[in-house]
LUMPASE-475444 format. One record per residue (C-alpha): residue in one letter; x, y, z. Coordinates in nm, 3 decimals. Layout:
N
  aa        x        y        z
   A        X        Y        Z
...
end
This chain:
341
  aa        x        y        z
   M   -6.918    8.957    0.176
   R   -6.964    8.830   -0.193
   K   -6.662    8.907   -0.176
   T   -6.565    8.766    0.181
   L   -6.672    8.511    0.005
   Y   -6.466    8.466   -0.311
   I   -6.188    8.562   -0.142
   I   -6.188    8.294    0.067
   G   -6.255    8.090   -0.210
   L   -5.969    8.195   -0.474
   S   -5.693    8.093   -0.082
   T   -5.890    7.791   -0.099
   F   -5.817    7.725   -0.460
   V   -5.479    7.864   -0.416
   F   -5.367    7.658   -0.118
   S   -5.549    7.331   -0.327
   C   -5.339    7.394   -0.541
   T   -4.963    7.456   -0.401
   S   -5.040    7.105   -0.206
   Q   -5.067    6.879   -0.499
   Q   -4.819    7.064   -0.614
   N   -4.614    6.996   -0.302
   V   -4.706    6.626   -0.292
   K   -4.593    6.543   -0.665
   K   -4.234    6.764   -0.597
   N   -4.195    6.518   -0.313
   T   -4.382    6.168   -0.463
   Y   -4.156    6.226   -0.740
   K   -3.907    6.018   -0.842
   P   -3.642    5.984   -1.187
   K   -3.699    5.715   -1.413
   T   -3.393    5.514   -1.426
   P   -3.271    5.370   -1.718
   V   -3.307    4.910   -1.654
   S   -3.038    4.774   -1.800
   Q   -3.106    4.434   -1.983
   V   -3.015    4.076   -1.805
   K   -2.820    3.920   -2.077
   S   -2.834    3.523   -2.023
   T   -2.390    3.380   -2.030
   V   -2.411    3.084   -2.186
   K   -2.160    2.816   -1.966
   T   -1.898    2.732   -2.258
   P   -1.898    2.322   -2.235
   V   -1.604    2.261   -2.007
   A   -1.415    1.998   -2.255
   E   -1.359    1.666   -2.078
   T   -1.068    1.415   -2.114
   Q   -1.100    1.123   -2.369
   K   -1.059    0.831   -2.204
   P   -1.095    0.462   -2.296
   K   -1.429    0.278   -2.241
   I   -1.522    0.047   -2.008
   T   -1.540   -0.330   -2.123
   N   -1.852   -0.455   -2.081
   E   -1.840   -0.792   -2.135
   H   -2.153   -1.034   -2.065
   G   -2.291   -0.750   -1.805
   V   -1.946   -0.706   -1.727
   E   -1.762   -0.451   -1.607
   F   -1.377   -0.415   -1.709
   F   -1.131   -0.079   -1.695
   T   -0.770   -0.260   -1.767
   T   -0.635    0.127   -1.848
   N   -0.391    0.279   -1.707
   L   -0.462    0.703   -1.679
   A   -0.319    0.799   -1.387
   D    0.048    0.888   -1.243
   P    0.281    0.567   -1.267
   A    0.576    0.798   -1.081
   K    0.328    0.828   -0.804
   N    0.239    0.436   -0.794
   D   -0.065    0.541   -0.887
   N   -0.275    0.342   -1.115
   T   -0.676    0.319   -1.219
   A   -0.626   -0.016   -1.394
   S   -0.901   -0.285   -1.269
   Y   -0.757   -0.625   -1.270
   G   -1.097   -0.779   -1.241
   S   -1.441   -0.678   -1.296
   I   -1.585   -0.355   -1.145
   V   -1.807   -0.352   -0.837
   S   -2.055   -0.065   -0.816
   A   -2.383   -0.032   -0.622
   K   -2.634   -0.073   -0.655
   P   -2.940    0.131   -0.461
   A   -3.279    0.090   -0.462
   G   -3.474    0.292   -0.661
   Y   -3.161    0.513   -0.843
   K   -2.927    0.448   -1.122
   V   -2.478    0.466   -1.062
   V   -2.404    0.547   -1.442
   K   -2.002    0.597   -1.507
   T   -2.019    0.954   -1.671
   Y   -1.681    1.017   -1.541
   F   -1.530    0.735   -1.449
   P   -1.204    0.648   -1.355
   A   -1.080    0.899   -1.143
   I   -0.714    0.945   -1.082
   A   -0.636    0.959   -0.734
   Q   -0.648    0.620   -0.687
   N   -0.375    0.325   -0.659
   F   -0.361    0.006   -0.524
   R   -0.483   -0.130   -0.241
   Q   -0.210   -0.430   -0.263
   R    0.147   -0.305   -0.153
   Y    0.331   -0.611   -0.073
   L    0.413   -0.897   -0.179
   I    0.477   -1.176    0.112
   L    0.625   -1.532    0.093
   H    0.527   -1.864    0.339
   Y    0.567   -2.252    0.371
   T    0.270   -2.416    0.497
   A    0.520   -2.702    0.731
   L    0.266   -2.939    0.622
   P    0.212   -3.177    0.313
   D   -0.007   -3.066    0.017
   D   -0.338   -3.178    0.124
   T   -0.323   -3.100    0.420
   S   -0.214   -2.754    0.267
   I   -0.514   -2.695    0.138
   K   -0.737   -2.828    0.410
   V   -0.568   -2.563    0.657
   L   -0.536   -2.251    0.393
   T   -0.900   -2.305    0.234
   Q   -1.102   -2.395    0.603
   Q   -1.000   -2.318    0.908
   G   -0.925   -1.919    1.002
   V   -0.622   -1.879    0.826
   S   -0.578   -1.808    0.445
   A   -0.372   -1.676    0.132
   H   -0.389   -1.552   -0.196
   Y   -0.245   -1.824   -0.315
   L   -0.072   -2.204   -0.270
   V    0.199   -2.353   -0.461
   N    0.170   -2.674   -0.415
   N    0.466   -2.992   -0.487
   T    0.357   -3.230   -0.696
   G    0.588   -3.175   -0.967
   D    0.273   -2.964   -1.237
   N    0.218   -2.699   -1.330
   E   -0.123   -2.516   -1.148
   I   -0.070   -2.329   -0.895
   Y   -0.402   -2.257   -0.630
   Q   -0.585   -1.949   -0.647
   L   -0.789   -1.952   -0.233
   V   -0.923   -1.590   -0.247
   D   -0.949   -1.240   -0.536
   E   -0.671   -1.023   -0.500
   N   -0.945   -0.809   -0.406
   K   -0.984   -0.944   -0.070
   R   -0.764   -0.917    0.224
   S   -0.644   -1.308    0.327
   Y   -0.513   -1.419    0.688
   H   -0.223   -1.468    0.624
   A   -0.014   -1.246    0.828
   G   -0.167   -1.197    1.133
   V    0.045   -0.958    1.388
   S    0.237   -0.792    1.130
   A    0.464   -0.454    1.056
   W    0.698   -0.384    0.844
   R    0.838    0.029    0.836
   N    0.570    0.250    0.842
   D    0.307    0.003    0.767
   K    0.154   -0.235    1.088
   N   -0.146   -0.497    0.993
   L   -0.040   -0.622    0.658
   N   -0.331   -0.823    0.585
   D   -0.522   -0.479    0.498
   T   -0.261   -0.401    0.219
   S   -0.072   -0.753    0.066
   I   -0.108   -1.058   -0.154
   G   -0.004   -1.351    0.042
   I    0.176   -1.755   -0.110
   E    0.198   -2.004    0.066
   I    0.415   -2.276   -0.046
   V    0.408   -2.704    0.073
   N    0.727   -2.732    0.255
   A    0.742   -2.946    0.571
   G    0.896   -2.638    0.812
   Y    1.267   -2.684    1.031
   T    1.279   -2.943    1.269
   S    1.529   -2.901    1.557
   D    1.841   -3.106    1.633
   A    2.007   -3.223    1.950
   T    2.196   -2.879    2.012
   G    1.880   -2.724    1.891
   K    1.980   -2.537    1.553
   K    1.674   -2.495    1.283
   I    1.708   -2.749    1.028
   F    1.503   -2.622    0.754
   A    1.350   -2.878    0.427
   G    1.460   -2.771    0.105
   F    1.240   -2.632   -0.156
   S    1.221   -2.789   -0.538
   D    1.334   -2.620   -0.849
   E    0.971   -2.629   -1.008
   Q    0.822   -2.470   -0.645
   V    1.058   -2.215   -0.679
   R    1.025   -2.145   -1.082
   K    0.655   -2.166   -1.000
   V    0.685   -1.854   -0.687
   A    0.950   -1.652   -0.940
   A    0.637   -1.683   -1.193
   L    0.357   -1.608   -0.950
   A    0.564   -1.283   -0.871
   K    0.703   -1.158   -1.118
   D    0.308   -1.116   -1.265
   I    0.199   -0.993   -0.916
   V    0.440   -0.731   -0.835
   A    0.437   -0.575   -1.209
   R    0.072   -0.582   -1.189
   Y    0.026   -0.385   -0.904
   Q    0.351   -0.187   -0.896
   I    0.510   -0.346   -0.579
   P    0.894   -0.194   -0.508
   A    1.158   -0.446   -0.394
   T    1.126   -0.325   -0.073
   N    0.794   -0.471   -0.027
   V    0.909   -0.838   -0.116
   L    0.901   -0.999    0.200
   A    0.915   -1.295    0.404
   H    0.678   -1.441    0.678
   S    0.948   -1.345    0.905
   D    1.104   -1.063    0.847
   I    0.692   -0.909    0.878
   A    0.717   -1.094    1.233
   P    1.063   -1.172    1.332
   T    0.974   -1.287    1.697
   R    0.671   -1.504    1.569
   K    0.814   -1.660    1.241
   Q    1.011   -1.815    1.067
   D    0.923   -1.881    0.696
   P    1.012   -1.913    0.442
   G    1.346   -1.990    0.687
   P    1.710   -2.010    0.507
   M    1.688   -2.224    0.234
   F    1.431   -2.050    0.036
   P    1.612   -1.873   -0.318
   W    1.584   -1.514   -0.250
   K    1.932   -1.437   -0.381
   K    1.787   -1.661   -0.720
   L    1.480   -1.414   -0.708
   Y    1.703   -1.133   -0.800
   D    2.000   -1.207   -0.982
   Q    1.681   -1.435   -1.216
   Y    1.382   -1.228   -1.155
   Q    1.526   -0.892   -1.073
   L    1.224   -0.967   -0.704
   G    1.301   -0.825   -0.386
   M    1.665   -0.701   -0.231
   W    2.009   -0.736   -0.209
   Y    2.288   -0.644   -0.107
   D    2.550   -0.587   -0.327
   E    2.813   -0.774   -0.274
   T    3.105   -0.442   -0.333
   A    2.942   -0.242   -0.060
   K    2.856   -0.518    0.127
   Q    3.327   -0.583    0.220
   N    3.393   -0.185    0.218
   F    3.245   -0.190    0.545
   L    3.354   -0.533    0.645
   S    3.646   -0.420    0.726
   L    3.562   -0.132    0.910
   A    3.335   -0.455    1.128
   Q    3.609   -0.689    1.168
   E    3.720   -0.424    1.417
   E    3.401   -0.262    1.555
   V    3.193   -0.615    1.607
   P    3.415   -0.726    1.898
   L    3.518   -0.376    1.994
   K    3.202   -0.232    2.066
   Y    2.975   -0.633    2.137
   N    2.872   -0.580    2.484
   D    2.875   -0.185    2.487
   P    2.479   -0.054    2.507
   S    2.516    0.199    2.258
   F    2.636    0.030    2.027
   I    2.283   -0.226    2.058
   F    2.108    0.055    2.038
   V    2.289    0.164    1.702
   V    2.217   -0.144    1.564
   Q    1.877   -0.200    1.639
   T    1.819    0.133    1.500
   A    1.961    0.062    1.160
   L    1.691   -0.290    1.177
   Q    1.457   -0.072    1.268
   K    1.593    0.244    0.982
   F    1.583   -0.096    0.731
   G    1.200   -0.230    0.776
   Y    1.207   -0.374    1.125
   Y    0.904   -0.374    1.397
   T    1.154   -0.370    1.731
   D    1.251   -0.180    2.099
   L    1.554    0.010    2.117
   S    1.634   -0.160    2.415
   G    1.978   -0.120    2.436
   K    1.984   -0.507    2.533
   W    2.023   -0.785    2.282
   D    1.757   -0.924    2.424
   D    1.518   -1.217    2.266
   A    1.316   -1.005    2.076
   T    1.634   -0.824    1.932
   K    1.803   -1.146    1.862
   R    1.493   -1.322    1.761
   T    1.485   -0.983    1.485
   I    1.839   -1.038    1.393
   E    1.794   -1.432    1.319
   A    1.515   -1.341    1.078
   F    1.722   -1.118    0.910
   Q    1.974   -1.370    0.881
   Y    1.688   -1.560    0.698
   H    1.693   -1.365    0.481
   F    1.999   -1.288    0.367
   R    2.260   -1.429    0.508
   P    2.123   -1.819    0.522
   L    2.489   -1.956    0.576
   N    2.442   -1.858    0.985
   Y    2.092   -1.791    1.119
   D    2.227   -1.771    1.501
   G    2.101   -1.459    1.597
   I    2.395   -1.310    1.669
   M    2.517   -0.987    1.470
   D    2.879   -1.060    1.344
   A    3.023   -0.907    1.126
   E    2.983   -0.974    0.871
   T    2.593   -0.998    0.921
   W    2.682   -0.598    1.048
   A    2.834   -0.518    0.719
   T    2.513   -0.652    0.499
   L    2.297   -0.482    0.698
   Q    2.454   -0.164    0.664
   A    2.529   -0.212    0.232
   L    2.115   -0.332    0.251
   N    2.014    0.060    0.375
   Q    2.226    0.296    0.212
   K    2.117    0.107   -0.145
   Y    1.753    0.034    0.062
   P    1.687    0.404    0.267
   A    1.384    0.437    0.353
   K    1.126    0.714    0.201
end
């Protein structure tokens, strides 16, 4: 009996040890070396040195261009910097300014008031129309500013030039005190002239605006250019060629190029004048230059008014709305010199 108990006990012990060894064998996990996580040191990004913002009596200004002038980009602020003031937060200009920006002011539009000085001031300041500037006809050295250049004035109305519409959004307007026009017995419009003092004021003002906002020559326009079926201002008496020759403002054709086109135009226009395909070509050329016109293939009223507007600007000695050889040659010379981009 004793022997039997001994054998049973020994068997139990062996089985127990074997089980423990198996458990240990099954649960054993070799230690894997733990790699030390190294802290990464961020290299500070070198900031481009920018001119400081000028602060005058708590008002901030930034008058330096850091962007690419070749792309018509500009970071300069011609006026105080306007910033948000969110409740409970602080707006900082640590990274001001971003270089990807440009001016809203892309066009300069010239008008006449068709009113005397006092009435012009009243209408442009107290009614539903306005302009950024008003050039008077009183013989002094003053130019009236009526609207902040950073804001829209209501001077262009329904308007278009090349690919742009609603030019109030992108333009500065200059109104010039002038009597406008009257009509003679035949219905021809007779326009009032501009004084030399006014022209000098307009030229100086336009030169300053164009230079600051980098406005191209193709965007210095008459109200009649951007609304040819509605408007005539500033009319054929306004000296566009003088502004071009003496002040390098706006567009004008090269006489040699015009003469080269004229020889062919003198043959082409009388022969094809009433041909719808020729009218379509003329309308296309007007549209290519910038005028908003339908390609109807007809000498309709809208086309005639557009030709008249073109003549006000570029052929002021004859503004009858008829596409004669000289007008056709002038339009082609301008399209050659100022191709649409």
